Structures are given as structure tokens and as C-alpha cells.
C-alpha positions, 0 to 999 in steps of 0.5 A: 575207899567208896565201896568201903564207905558204902558198906560201912553206911550200910551197916549203920542202916541195918543196926537201926533195924527196919528204920529206913535211911530214906526217910520221907518229907512230911513226918510230924515225928522222928523214931528214936533209933537203936536197940533198947536196953533192958533193965530191972528196977524196983518200984512200990517194993517190986521189981519190975522190967523196963526198956531204956532208949540207946543213948549217946555215951558221956564223952569229953573232948577239946574242940578248936578253942581248946574249950572242953566239950561234953554232953552237957555242952549240947543241954537244950540243943539237938545237933548233927555228929559226924566223924572225919579227919582234915587230911582225908583225901576221899569222902571228907570234902564231900561230906564238908560241903553238905555240912556247910549247908547245915551250918548256914541254914541254922547258923542263927538258931541257938538250939542247933549245933554240929559236932565233928569228931576228928579220927586222926588225933595225932595230927589233928590237934587243937591248932589244926582243928582251929585253922581249919574251922577258920578256914571254913569261916564257921563259928566255934559256938555253932560247929565243934570240931574235937579232938582227944584220946584216940581209943575214946573217939573210936569207942564212941563212934563205933558203940554209941554213934554205930559208925565205923571209925578208926585206923586202916593202913590200907585206906586212903590217908591211913583212916576209915570212917563212915559218911553218915550224919547222925542226928541227935535229940536233947536227950542224946538219943539217935533220931535219924541216920543220913549219908552226909555224901548224898545232897538228897540224904542232907536235904532230909535231914534239914527237913527232920531238924525242924521236926525235932525243933518243933518237938523242942518247942512243944516241951516248952 
């Protein structure tokens, strides 16, 4: 499973082209990650070619309090996203520990949120997620644990976040998922990818969150 997780994380890094997953400290800005979409549109009566940034697709899932969570939930916010399941016997405990670091540092900052998608909706219903969040002692308004249609979750993971997420009978617990943490800005764009099982990677993420917070401040 460890080998599979490393491979999955490597695929995420490769998708984002030459952007290093070991991003240095001290940056004043973060790249917009992902393949740009080429579109044709009409401008002043003539057709021109434009490029659009890769963005997280529309989604709608229920969180641990039975509240419908959509893209609009994060309007004016940046958020850190990951994929997990509550009965995960392998990397999830490490990811949880590192995500708690993010939660604790930005708990009182209204512009930062966390979104964790369960890839085991058959078991991880609203009640299970509610108990899971309670055991962690986290606020629902800050950290959303969401569940919903299985195919919708897997599709979002693989096509929008570009991470591995799905069932695998050979994997411990019956599911396989990436250990990546993804940093998403207020325009639904991915601005960083980090290995959520490695403390040093999350140190970089904590620093990069502050970079995006400064971007938000500069917009006002």
C-alpha cells in the first residue's frame, strides 16, 4: 500500500507539469496548477482563442451535520482538500494528524477551510462522519467531512483534483486513495499539491496558505 500511495502521489505531481511538489519557502506568489483549457469565444464581433485555468468542477455533498456543501460554501475562502475514509488502516491516521495541524493554526481565520471527502460512502454516512468529527473535536463550520454519491466523489477526485480515489479489493480496507493535500484558492483553482503524510510537506503548505491569504487581502 505504501508503494501504491507513493505512485499515486507521483502521478499527481506529474500531472501538474514541472511544478515541484517540494515547493520552497519564501515565495510571494503561487502557480496556478493544472492543464489550461483552450476555448474559442467571440470578442467585438470576431472569434478569438482564449485559455482558461483548470478549476474544480461543481459538486454537492452532505457534511457531518447534514448540511449541503457546494462550491459556493467556500465563496471568499481558500481551502485544503483531501480524500480519506474513516476505517482506513494505512495512511489516513498520518493524514489526520497533519490536517489537524492546519486546523489548529487557522481555526480562527474565517478565510480558511478544510474539505475532506470520504471515498467509502457506503459506510461513511452522515452519522458516522458526525461521530468522527466529534472525536476529533473540530468545528463543522471549519472542517467539512462530506459524503455522497460514490461515482460523483470518485469522478471529482480523479478529474478535478487529479488524485487516486476509489475501490480496490486488493488494498487494505478495500479502498485506495492518494495522500495528497490540495490547496484551492477562492477561484476554485489548485495552487499547491503536498504529501499529507509528511510533516515537512505540510510545513510548506502552512506557509503557502499565508501566501494565498495575502492574495485575498490584496484584492480588497
